[in-house]
C-alpha positions as CSV (number, residue, x, y, z in Angstrom):
1,M,42.9,33.9,-26.8
2,E,39.6,32.4,-27.3
3,K,40.8,29.0,-27.0
4,I,42.5,29.6,-23.6
5,I,39.3,31.0,-22.0
6,Y,37.2,28.1,-23.5
7,Y,39.7,25.8,-21.6
8,Y,39.6,27.8,-18.4
9,I,35.8,27.7,-18.2
10,R,35.8,24.2,-19.0
11,Y,38.2,23.5,-16.3
12,R,36.2,25.7,-13.3
13,K,33.2,23.9,-14.4
14,R,34.8,20.7,-13.7
15,L,36.2,21.9,-10.6
16,V,32.8,23.2,-9.2
17,K,31.2,19.7,-10.3
18,K,34.1,18.0,-7.9
19,I,33.7,20.2,-4.9
20,K,29.7,19.7,-5.2
21,K,30.2,15.9,-5.4
22,H,32.7,16.2,-2.2
23,R,30.2,18.2,-0.2
24,R,27.6,15.6,-0.5
25,H,29.8,12.7,0.8
26,K,29.7,13.9,4.5
27,Y,30.4,11.6,7.4
28,R,28.2,12.0,10.5
29,W,29.7,11.0,14.0
30,E,26.6,8.9,15.9
31,G,28.3,8.6,19.2
32,T,28.9,11.4,21.9
33,Q,31.7,14.0,21.5
34,K,33.7,12.2,24.6
35,D,33.6,9.0,22.6
36,L,35.1,10.9,19.6
37,M,37.7,12.4,21.8
38,E,38.6,9.1,23.0
39,V,39.1,7.8,19.4
40,V,41.4,10.6,18.8
41,Y,43.6,10.2,22.0
42,C,44.1,6.5,21.2
43,L,45.2,8.0,17.4
44,Y,47.5,10.3,19.4
45,L,49.0,7.7,21.7
46,T,50.0,5.6,18.8
47,G,52.3,8.0,17.3
48,N,51.3,7.0,13.8
49,V,49.9,10.2,12.7
50,R,52.2,12.6,11.0
51,N,51.8,16.4,10.4
52,S,52.8,17.9,7.5
53,M,56.3,18.6,8.6
54,D,56.8,14.8,9.3
55,D,56.5,15.3,12.9
56,T,54.5,13.5,15.2
57,A,51.1,15.2,15.1
58,Q,49.9,17.0,18.3
59,L,46.7,16.0,20.1
60,S,45.2,19.4,19.3
61,E,45.9,19.1,15.4
62,I,44.5,15.5,15.3
63,S,41.2,16.5,17.2
64,D,41.0,19.5,14.7
65,H,41.1,17.2,11.8
66,I,38.9,14.7,13.0
67,F,36.3,16.7,14.4
68,K,36.1,18.8,11.2
69,M,35.9,15.7,9.4
70,F,32.6,15.0,11.2
71,D,31.6,18.8,10.5
72,L,31.9,19.2,14.5
73,E,33.1,21.9,16.8
74,P,36.6,20.6,17.9
75,P,37.0,21.1,21.7
76,S,39.1,24.2,22.6
77,N,41.4,22.4,25.0
78,P,41.8,18.6,23.9
79,S,44.0,18.0,26.7
80,R,41.5,19.0,29.3
81,V,38.8,16.4,27.8
82,V,41.5,13.8,27.9
83,A,42.2,14.6,31.5
84,G,38.7,14.4,32.2
85,L,38.5,11.2,30.5
86,K,41.6,9.8,32.8
87,A,39.9,11.1,36.0
88,R,36.9,8.8,35.6
89,V,36.3,7.5,39.1
90,N,35.5,3.9,37.9
91,Q,38.1,1.8,36.6
92,I,35.7,0.0,34.2
93,E,34.5,3.1,32.7
94,R,37.7,4.5,31.7
95,S,37.4,3.9,28.2
96,V,34.1,3.0,27.6
97,F,34.1,3.3,23.8
98,C,37.6,1.9,23.2
99,K,36.4,-1.1,25.2
100,A,33.0,-1.6,23.1
101,L,35.5,-1.7,20.2
102,S,37.8,-4.2,21.3
103,N,34.5,-6.5,22.1
104,L,33.3,-6.1,18.8
105,Y,36.8,-7.1,17.8
106,A,36.6,-10.1,19.9
107,D,33.0,-11.0,18.7
108,L,34.3,-10.8,15.0
109,S,37.2,-13.1,15.8
110,I,35.0,-15.7,17.3
111,C,32.7,-15.7,14.3
112,K,35.6,-16.2,12.0
113,K,36.8,-19.0,13.9
114,N,33.5,-20.7,14.1
115,R,33.1,-20.8,10.3
């Protein structure tokens, strides 16, 4: 019985160490919440994100997980935020964050070709 208690205590101590180590490695989003929602929507549109039942994940599921990963409060209605993103008046303004990512990718491709 003492051996079981010893191993249980040892197991608990290791588990607590792992949890503390995991908490130190938090991610921080430096952009706006609209930028993050744009990324979430892009992930949703690809259809490559699956939930636990192996179905295509809903927009609200993806946004909940991504926002929690960055320790942010997810929007109560992600569809409304996406509708706001789609309703941007200026065509150039529609996907500001994704356009910045594509420009960055293009710049990296040019740098690799020039080597």
